[in-house]
Structures are given as structure tokens and as C-alpha cells.
C-alpha positions in Angstrom: 0.0 0.0 0.0 1.8 3.1 -1.3 1.8 6.3 0.7 3.1 9.6 -0.5 4.4 11.9 2.3 5.3 15.5 1.5 6.7 18.5 3.3 4.5 21.3 1.9 4.5 25.0 2.1 1.1 26.7 2.1 0.4 29.8 0.2 0.1 32.8 2.6 -3.2 34.7 2.0 -2.4 37.8 4.0 0.3 40.4 3.3 2.7 40.4 6.1 4.6 43.5 5.4 7.6 41.6 4.1 10.1 43.2 1.8 9.5 43.2 -1.9 10.7 40.2 -3.8 9.6 36.8 -4.8 7.3 34.9 -2.5 8.6 31.7 -0.9 8.0 28.6 -3.0 4.6 27.0 -2.3 3.7 23.4 -2.8 5.7 20.3 -2.2 9.3 21.0 -1.0 10.3 17.4 -0.3 8.6 14.0 -1.0 8.9 10.4 0.2 7.0 7.5 -1.4 6.8 4.5 1.0 5.2 1.1 0.9 4.7 -0.4 4.3 7.5 1.2 6.2 5.3 3.5 8.2 2.8 0.8 9.2 5.5 -1.7 10.2 7.3 0.9 12.2 4.0 1.7 14.0 3.5 -2.0 14.8 7.1 -2.4 16.0 7.1 0.7 18.3 3.4 0.3 19.4 0.5 2.2 17.9 -0.4 3.5 21.3 3.0 5.3 21.5 2.5 7.1 18.2 -1.2 8.0 18.1 -0.7 11.0 15.7 0.8 8.8 13.0 -1.6 6.0 13.8 -4.5 8.4 12.8 -3.1 8.8 9.3 -5.6 7.5 6.7 -3.9 4.9 4.5 -6.6 5.4 1.8 -7.1 9.1 1.9 -5.4 12.4 2.6 -4.2 13.5 6.1 -2.4 16.8 6.8 -0.5 17.6 10.0 0.3 21.2 11.0 0.4 23.2 14.2 -0.4 21.3 17.3 -0.6 18.0 15.5 3.0 18.4 14.3 4.0 19.3 17.9 2.4 16.1 19.1 4.1 14.0 16.4 7.5 15.5 17.2 7.1 14.7 20.9 6.0 11.2 20.2 8.9 10.6 17.8 11.4 12.1 20.1 10.3 9.6 22.8 10.6 6.6 20.5 13.4 4.1 20.3 14.4 3.9 16.6 17.1 1.3 17.3 14.4 -1.4 17.1 13.4 -0.5 13.6 14.8 -1.6 10.2 17.0 0.8 8.3 14.2 2.0 6.0 11.8 2.5 8.9 14.4 4.4 10.9 15.2 6.7 7.9 11.5 7.4 7.4 10.7 8.3 11.0 13.9 10.3 11.2 12.8 12.2 8.1 9.4 12.8 9.6 11.0 14.1 12.8 13.2 16.5 10.9 10.2 17.7 8.9 8.3 18.2 12.1 11.0 20.3 13.6 11.1 22.4 10.4 7.3 22.8 10.7 7.6 24.0 14.2 10.1 26.7 13.1 8.0 27.8 10.1 4.2 27.9 10.5 3.6 27.9 6.7 4.9 24.3 6.5 2.8 21.2 6.9 3.2 17.4 6.4 0.8 15.9 4.0 0.1 12.1 3.7 -1.7 10.8 0.6 -2.8 7.1 0.6 -4.0 5.1 -2.3 
């Protein structure tokens, strides 16, 4: 079951008084396409320990931003990645890094698209 995970930048709708120049790029900044790595990582670590990622819809679209990203980062920071396979560890490390970037930039979000 393929899952597309993207770090996306939303398009700001309000003028913020920023200096003239090009707007920051909107849309997908980074993309990962995974098969079962997320689901097997959740099983290995325990779905109850990662409820934010457990709520991702494998057949639809799920977007994490704001408080949901904060929760995901806390859950991932408290997880033991040593128990995971290399591919699972790389995926969760990427999600953690993206989550930290989202915390620093409120225009960023993490989007999951299932098949």
C-alpha cells in the first residue's frame, strides 16, 4: 500500500509587510514515497505510543500542522528507533526532521496521501 508523504508550504493569503521580492515557494518541498515502512514501524514501536501517526488515513489524505505536528514530534522524540529496520528508521527520522522544520515555520505542513 503506497503512501506519498510530502513536506509542503502553504500559500500565505495575508500580506505580512515583508520586503518586496519573490514569494517563498509554495507546494511540495520534499517528497517520500513509501510502501509499508510507516505501518510496520507503528507496529514495532506500538501504535499507542504514536497516536498521531496511527491516525493517518492509509486510503485518503491527512495533513499535519500546528499542534498535530508538535504532538508527532514529541511522540517521535520519545521513541526508540534502534528497534526499527534501516528503511523504517530513515522514514521516521525524516518525519521528525520535517516536524522540527514545521515548528520553526508555521507555513509548513506534512501531507500524507494514501492510495
